[in-house]
ChimeraX commands (.cxc) that place a marker at each C-alpha (Angstrom):
marker #1 position 123.59,98.80,157.63 radius 0.5
marker #1 position 123.82,99.88,154.02 radius 0.5
marker #1 position 123.72,97.23,151.13 radius 0.5
marker #1 position 126.42,97.98,148.57 radius 0.5
marker #1 position 127.81,96.40,145.34 radius 0.5
marker #1 position 131.42,96.75,144.64 radius 0.5
marker #1 position 132.59,96.00,141.04 radius 0.5
marker #1 position 135.94,95.29,140.25 radius 0.5
marker #1 position 137.66,95.28,136.84 radius 0.5
marker #1 position 141.39,94.83,135.82 radius 0.5
marker #1 position 143.98,92.63,134.42 radius 0.5
marker #1 position 143.98,89.22,136.25 radius 0.5
marker #1 position 146.66,88.33,138.61 radius 0.5
marker #1 position 146.89,86.28,141.91 radius 0.5
marker #1 position 145.50,88.09,145.07 radius 0.5
marker #1 position 142.83,90.30,143.67 radius 0.5
marker #1 position 139.90,88.76,145.89 radius 0.5
marker #1 position 142.32,88.70,148.80 radius 0.5
marker #1 position 143.11,92.40,148.36 radius 0.5
marker #1 position 139.42,93.34,147.80 radius 0.5
marker #1 position 137.93,91.31,150.67 radius 0.5
marker #1 position 140.69,92.54,153.25 radius 0.5
marker #1 position 139.88,96.16,152.57 radius 0.5
marker #1 position 136.09,95.24,153.11 radius 0.5
marker #1 position 136.89,93.31,156.43 radius 0.5
marker #1 position 139.09,96.08,157.61 radius 0.5
marker #1 position 136.17,98.44,157.31 radius 0.5
marker #1 position 133.76,96.09,159.16 radius 0.5
marker #1 position 131.90,95.35,155.83 radius 0.5
marker #1 position 130.15,91.88,155.92 radius 0.5
marker #1 position 130.68,90.10,152.55 radius 0.5
marker #1 position 127.27,88.58,151.48 radius 0.5
marker #1 position 127.77,87.44,148.04 radius 0.5
marker #1 position 130.70,87.23,145.64 radius 0.5
marker #1 position 130.83,86.50,141.83 radius 0.5
marker #1 position 133.87,86.81,139.72 radius 0.5
marker #1 position 135.19,85.53,136.31 radius 0.5
marker #1 position 138.11,85.70,134.17 radius 0.5
marker #1 position 137.48,86.63,130.52 radius 0.5
marker #1 position 140.73,85.80,128.63 radius 0.5
marker #1 position 143.19,87.71,130.92 radius 0.5
marker #1 position 140.54,90.19,132.52 radius 0.5
marker #1 position 139.25,89.82,135.95 radius 0.5
marker #1 position 135.69,90.91,136.71 radius 0.5
marker #1 position 134.15,90.81,140.15 radius 0.5
marker #1 position 131.03,91.73,142.00 radius 0.5
marker #1 position 131.09,91.93,145.76 radius 0.5
marker #1 position 127.74,92.37,147.54 radius 0.5
marker #1 position 128.28,93.70,151.05 radius 0.5
marker #1 position 126.54,95.08,154.09 radius 0.5
marker #1 position 128.50,98.08,155.24 radius 0.5
marker #1 position 128.06,99.62,158.63 radius 0.5
marker #1 position 125.86,102.63,158.65 radius 0.5
marker #1 position 128.78,104.99,159.81 radius 0.5
marker #1 position 130.77,104.24,156.54 radius 0.5
marker #1 position 129.40,106.24,153.53 radius 0.5
marker #1 position 129.50,105.08,149.94 radius 0.5
marker #1 position 131.85,108.14,149.24 radius 0.5
marker #1 position 134.26,107.17,152.06 radius 0.5
marker #1 position 134.52,103.55,150.88 radius 0.5
marker #1 position 135.02,104.52,147.21 radius 0.5
marker #1 position 137.89,106.97,148.42 radius 0.5
marker #1 position 139.29,104.08,150.44 radius 0.5
marker #1 position 139.38,101.91,147.35 radius 0.5
marker #1 position 140.99,104.52,145.16 radius 0.5
marker #1 position 143.56,104.92,147.90 radius 0.5
marker #1 position 144.19,101.19,148.32 radius 0.5
marker #1 position 144.27,100.06,144.78 radius 0.5
marker #1 position 146.10,102.97,143.22 radius 0.5
marker #1 position 149.05,100.95,141.95 radius 0.5
marker #1 position 147.20,97.73,141.23 radius 0.5
marker #1 position 145.62,98.60,137.78 radius 0.5
marker #1 position 142.11,97.84,139.05 radius 0.5
marker #1 position 139.07,99.94,138.66 radius 0.5
marker #1 position 136.62,99.81,141.53 radius 0.5
marker #1 position 133.27,101.18,141.72 radius 0.5
marker #1 position 131.02,101.41,144.80 radius 0.5
marker #1 position 127.24,101.66,144.28 radius 0.5
marker #1 position 124.23,101.51,146.60 radius 0.5
marker #1 position 121.98,98.20,146.20 radius 0.5
marker #1 position 118.63,99.46,145.50 radius 0.5
marker #1 position 115.21,97.51,146.00 radius 0.5
marker #1 position 114.54,94.01,147.05 radius 0.5
marker #1 position 117.18,91.59,145.78 radius 0.5
marker #1 position 115.03,88.46,146.19 radius 0.5
marker #1 position 111.86,87.23,144.48 radius 0.5
marker #1 position 108.73,86.95,146.56 radius 0.5
marker #1 position 106.77,83.82,147.10 radius 0.5
marker #1 position 103.94,85.14,144.72 radius 0.5
marker #1 position 106.39,85.58,142.01 radius 0.5
marker #1 position 108.91,82.84,142.14 radius 0.5
marker #1 position 110.68,82.50,138.78 radius 0.5
marker #1 position 111.37,79.26,137.05 radius 0.5
marker #1 position 114.90,78.96,135.64 radius 0.5
marker #1 position 115.70,77.40,132.39 radius 0.5
marker #1 position 119.09,76.57,130.85 radius 0.5
marker #1 position 119.39,77.39,127.22 radius 0.5
marker #1 position 122.53,76.32,125.32 radius 0.5
marker #1 position 123.39,76.81,121.72 radius 0.5
marker #1 position 126.40,75.29,119.87 radius 0.5
marker #1 position 127.25,75.92,116.33 radius 0.5
marker #1 position 129.25,78.05,114.00 radius 0.5
marker #1 position 130.46,81.54,114.95 radius 0.5
marker #1 position 128.38,84.41,113.67 radius 0.5
marker #1 position 128.43,88.11,114.38 radius 0.5
marker #1 position 125.21,88.88,116.48 radius 0.5
marker #1 position 124.60,85.74,118.12 radius 0.5
marker #1 position 124.08,87.13,121.57 radius 0.5
marker #1 position 122.09,90.01,120.24 radius 0.5
marker #1 position 119.80,87.84,118.28 radius 0.5
marker #1 position 119.05,85.34,121.05 radius 0.5
marker #1 position 118.77,87.96,124.08 radius 0.5
marker #1 position 116.47,90.06,121.97 radius 0.5
marker #1 position 114.11,87.19,121.75 radius 0.5
marker #1 position 114.32,86.43,125.47 radius 0.5
marker #1 position 113.88,90.18,126.30 radius 0.5
marker #1 position 110.83,90.41,123.90 radius 0.5
marker #1 position 108.98,87.73,126.14 radius 0.5
marker #1 position 109.96,89.62,129.32 radius 0.5
marker #1 position 112.10,86.90,130.63 radius 0.5
marker #1 position 115.32,87.78,132.31 radius 0.5
marker #1 position 118.83,86.38,131.71 radius 0.5
marker #1 position 120.53,86.04,135.04 radius 0.5
marker #1 position 123.68,84.28,133.59 radius 0.5
marker #1 position 125.39,84.25,130.35 radius 0.5
marker #1 position 128.65,82.44,129.25 radius 0.5
marker #1 position 129.56,82.73,125.65 radius 0.5
marker #1 position 132.74,81.10,124.40 radius 0.5
marker #1 position 133.54,81.92,120.81 radius 0.5
marker #1 position 136.48,80.40,119.26 radius 0.5
marker #1 position 135.68,81.52,115.72 radius 0.5
marker #1 position 135.37,79.45,112.54 radius 0.5
marker #1 position 132.72,76.90,111.36 radius 0.5
marker #1 position 133.70,73.95,113.79 radius 0.5
marker #1 position 130.11,73.33,115.05 radius 0.5
marker #1 position 131.48,72.34,118.51 radius 0.5
marker #1 position 133.80,75.20,119.01 radius 0.5
marker #1 position 131.27,78.01,119.78 radius 0.5
marker #1 position 128.86,77.78,122.80 radius 0.5
marker #1 position 126.49,80.17,124.38 radius 0.5
marker #1 position 124.85,79.14,127.69 radius 0.5
marker #1 position 121.92,81.24,129.20 radius 0.5
marker #1 position 120.35,81.00,132.59 radius 0.5
marker #1 position 116.85,82.49,132.12 radius 0.5
marker #1 position 114.35,83.41,134.68 radius 0.5
marker #1 position 110.78,83.12,133.54 radius 0.5
marker #1 position 108.08,84.66,135.70 radius 0.5
marker #1 position 104.56,83.29,135.88 radius 0.5
marker #1 position 102.49,84.81,132.97 radius 0.5
marker #1 position 105.39,84.43,130.49 radius 0.5
marker #1 position 104.58,82.45,127.36 radius 0.5
marker #1 position 107.52,80.15,127.94 radius 0.5
marker #1 position 106.64,77.68,125.20 radius 0.5
marker #1 position 106.15,80.66,122.60 radius 0.5
marker #1 position 109.57,81.94,123.46 radius 0.5
marker #1 position 111.18,78.43,123.25 radius 0.5
marker #1 position 109.65,78.05,119.80 radius 0.5
marker #1 position 111.05,81.44,118.73 radius 0.5
marker #1 position 114.61,80.41,120.17 radius 0.5
marker #1 position 114.37,77.20,118.23 radius 0.5
marker #1 position 113.19,78.80,114.98 radius 0.5
marker #1 position 116.29,81.29,115.33 radius 0.5
marker #1 position 118.71,78.44,115.97 radius 0.5
marker #1 position 117.43,76.63,112.90 radius 0.5
marker #1 position 117.92,79.68,110.73 radius 0.5
marker #1 position 121.31,80.19,111.96 radius 0.5
marker #1 position 122.44,76.54,111.76 radius 0.5
marker #1 position 122.85,76.04,115.64 radius 0.5
marker #1 position 122.02,73.21,117.72 radius 0.5
marker #1 position 119.91,74.33,120.84 radius 0.5
marker #1 position 118.95,72.73,123.93 radius 0.5
marker #1 position 116.30,73.94,126.60 radius 0.5
marker #1 position 116.06,72.44,129.95 radius 0.5
marker #1 position 114.34,73.37,133.19 radius 0.5
marker #1 position 117.20,73.87,135.84 radius 0.5
marker #1 position 115.62,71.42,138.18 radius 0.5
marker #1 position 115.82,68.67,135.59 radius 0.5
marker #1 position 119.34,69.65,134.76 radius 0.5
marker #1 position 120.50,69.59,138.49 radius 0.5
marker #1 position 118.64,66.14,138.97 radius 0.5
marker #1 position 120.48,64.67,135.81 radius 0.5
marker #1 position 123.70,65.87,136.62 radius 0.5
marker #1 position 123.83,65.00,140.41 radius 0.5
marker #1 position 127.01,63.15,141.21 radius 0.5
marker link #1:1,2 radius 0.2
marker link #1:2,3 radius 0.2
marker link #1:3,4 radius 0.2
marker link #1:4,5 radius 0.2
marker link #1:5,6 radius 0.2
marker link #1:6,7 radius 0.2
marker link #1:7,8 radius 0.2
marker link #1:8,9 radius 0.2
marker link #1:9,10 radius 0.2
marker link #1:10,11 radius 0.2
marker link #1:11,12 radius 0.2
marker link #1:12,13 radius 0.2
marker link #1:13,14 radius 0.2
marker link #1:14,15 radius 0.2
marker link #1:15,16 radius 0.2
marker link #1:16,17 radius 0.2
marker link #1:17,18 radius 0.2
marker link #1:18,19 radius 0.2
marker link #1:19,20 radius 0.2
marker link #1:20,21 radius 0.2
marker link #1:21,22 radius 0.2
marker link #1:22,23 radius 0.2
marker link #1:23,24 radius 0.2
marker link #1:24,25 radius 0.2
marker link #1:25,26 radius 0.2
marker link #1:26,27 radius 0.2
marker link #1:27,28 radius 0.2
marker link #1:28,29 radius 0.2
marker link #1:29,30 radius 0.2
marker link #1:30,31 radius 0.2
marker link #1:31,32 radius 0.2
marker link #1:32,33 radius 0.2
marker link #1:33,34 radius 0.2
marker link #1:34,35 radius 0.2
marker link #1:35,36 radius 0.2
marker link #1:36,37 radius 0.2
marker link #1:37,38 radius 0.2
marker link #1:38,39 radius 0.2
marker link #1:39,40 radius 0.2
marker link #1:40,41 radius 0.2
marker link #1:41,42 radius 0.2
marker link #1:42,43 radius 0.2
marker link #1:43,44 radius 0.2
marker link #1:44,45 radius 0.2
marker link #1:45,46 radius 0.2
marker link #1:46,47 radius 0.2
marker link #1:47,48 radius 0.2
marker link #1:48,49 radius 0.2
marker link #1:49,50 radius 0.2
marker link #1:50,51 radius 0.2
marker link #1:51,52 radius 0.2
marker link #1:52,53 radius 0.2
marker link #1:53,54 radius 0.2
marker link #1:54,55 radius 0.2
marker link #1:55,56 radius 0.2
marker link #1:56,57 radius 0.2
marker link #1:57,58 radius 0.2
marker link #1:58,59 radius 0.2
marker link #1:59,60 radius 0.2
marker link #1:60,61 radius 0.2
marker link #1:61,62 radius 0.2
marker link #1:62,63 radius 0.2
marker link #1:63,64 radius 0.2
marker link #1:64,65 radius 0.2
marker link #1:65,66 radius 0.2
marker link #1:66,67 radius 0.2
marker link #1:67,68 radius 0.2
marker link #1:68,69 radius 0.2
marker link #1:69,70 radius 0.2
marker link #1:70,71 radius 0.2
marker link #1:71,72 radius 0.2
marker link #1:72,73 radius 0.2
marker link #1:73,74 radius 0.2
marker link #1:74,75 radius 0.2
marker link #1:75,76 radius 0.2
marker link #1:76,77 radius 0.2
marker link #1:77,78 radius 0.2
marker link #1:78,79 radius 0.2
marker link #1:79,80 radius 0.2
marker link #1:80,81 radius 0.2
marker link #1:81,82 radius 0.2
marker link #1:82,83 radius 0.2
marker link #1:83,84 radius 0.2
marker link #1:84,85 radius 0.2
marker link #1:85,86 radius 0.2
marker link #1:86,87 radius 0.2
marker link #1:87,88 radius 0.2
marker link #1:88,89 radius 0.2
marker link #1:89,90 radius 0.2
marker link #1:90,91 radius 0.2
marker link #1:91,92 radius 0.2
marker link #1:92,93 radius 0.2
marker link #1:93,94 radius 0.2
marker link #1:94,95 radius 0.2
marker link #1:95,96 radius 0.2
marker link #1:96,97 radius 0.2
marker link #1:97,98 radius 0.2
marker link #1:98,99 radius 0.2
marker link #1:99,100 radius 0.2
marker link #1:100,101 radius 0.2
marker link #1:101,102 radius 0.2
marker link #1:102,103 radius 0.2
marker link #1:103,104 radius 0.2
marker link #1:104,105 radius 0.2
marker link #1:105,106 radius 0.2
marker link #1:106,107 radius 0.2
marker link #1:107,108 radius 0.2
marker link #1:108,109 radius 0.2
marker link #1:109,110 radius 0.2
marker link #1:110,111 radius 0.2
marker link #1:111,112 radius 0.2
marker link #1:112,113 radius 0.2
marker link #1:113,114 radius 0.2
marker link #1:114,115 radius 0.2
marker link #1:115,116 radius 0.2
marker link #1:116,117 radius 0.2
marker link #1:117,118 radius 0.2
marker link #1:118,119 radius 0.2
marker link #1:119,120 radius 0.2
marker link #1:120,121 radius 0.2
marker link #1:121,122 radius 0.2
marker link #1:122,123 radius 0.2
marker link #1:123,124 radius 0.2
marker link #1:124,125 radius 0.2
marker link #1:125,126 radius 0.2
marker link #1:126,127 radius 0.2
marker link #1:127,128 radius 0.2
marker link #1:128,129 radius 0.2
marker link #1:129,130 radius 0.2
marker link #1:130,131 radius 0.2
marker link #1:131,132 radius 0.2
marker link #1:132,133 radius 0.2
marker link #1:133,134 radius 0.2
marker link #1:134,135 radius 0.2
marker link #1:135,136 radius 0.2
marker link #1:136,137 radius 0.2
marker link #1:137,138 radius 0.2
marker link #1:138,139 radius 0.2
marker link #1:139,140 radius 0.2
marker link #1:140,141 radius 0.2
marker link #1:141,142 radius 0.2
marker link #1:142,143 radius 0.2
marker link #1:143,144 radius 0.2
marker link #1:144,145 radius 0.2
marker link #1:145,146 radius 0.2
marker link #1:146,147 radius 0.2
marker link #1:147,148 radius 0.2
marker link #1:148,149 radius 0.2
marker link #1:149,150 radius 0.2
marker link #1:150,151 radius 0.2
marker link #1:151,152 radius 0.2
marker link #1:152,153 radius 0.2
marker link #1:153,154 radius 0.2
marker link #1:154,155 radius 0.2
marker link #1:155,156 radius 0.2
marker link #1:156,157 radius 0.2
marker link #1:157,158 radius 0.2
marker link #1:158,159 radius 0.2
marker link #1:159,160 radius 0.2
marker link #1:160,161 radius 0.2
marker link #1:161,162 radius 0.2
marker link #1:162,163 radius 0.2
marker link #1:163,164 radius 0.2
marker link #1:164,165 radius 0.2
marker link #1:165,166 radius 0.2
marker link #1:166,167 radius 0.2
marker link #1:167,168 radius 0.2
marker link #1:168,169 radius 0.2
marker link #1:169,170 radius 0.2
marker link #1:170,171 radius 0.2
marker link #1:171,172 radius 0.2
marker link #1:172,173 radius 0.2
marker link #1:173,174 radius 0.2
marker link #1:174,175 radius 0.2
marker link #1:175,176 radius 0.2
marker link #1:176,177 radius 0.2
marker link #1:177,178 radius 0.2
marker link #1:178,179 radius 0.2
marker link #1:179,180 radius 0.2
marker link #1:180,181 radius 0.2
marker link #1:181,182 radius 0.2
marker link #1:182,183 radius 0.2
marker link #1:183,184 radius 0.2
view
């Protein structure tokens, strides 16, 4: 079996996930993980699959070209390389970092640069910018993996300093604490 990632982009409409997953099912691919989102009116989906060994990456790419020709979707098939899971020796801690405040150019660049400098990994980012100076209208929410050995406290302080400089409210919370507080 071969591990693949299928990336799908295009104008949102009903039935995209059904269409893509049916193509995979008909080719005996096992769908292991899906993540999709709509940004404004654009669909973006990531499908992690295990494909049968007799189905090549090129064959599957050609099938998607043929089966999506009239849909307006762009589909890319790539091999998944390397280990997708952390080992027990290097389990990361996940922190949720949220900023709220006036819209400014370069917010994502400024905060992600600090996180990258400390060798932490952004595993999820949601940024909603409505423009203007309404302090509650613009939100950035990062999920950040921090491996042992990263100076998390120094990174958090650098993020707080940048938020203060940019007149943003910032909240930093361990994911386990967030999950415990927000259990229903």
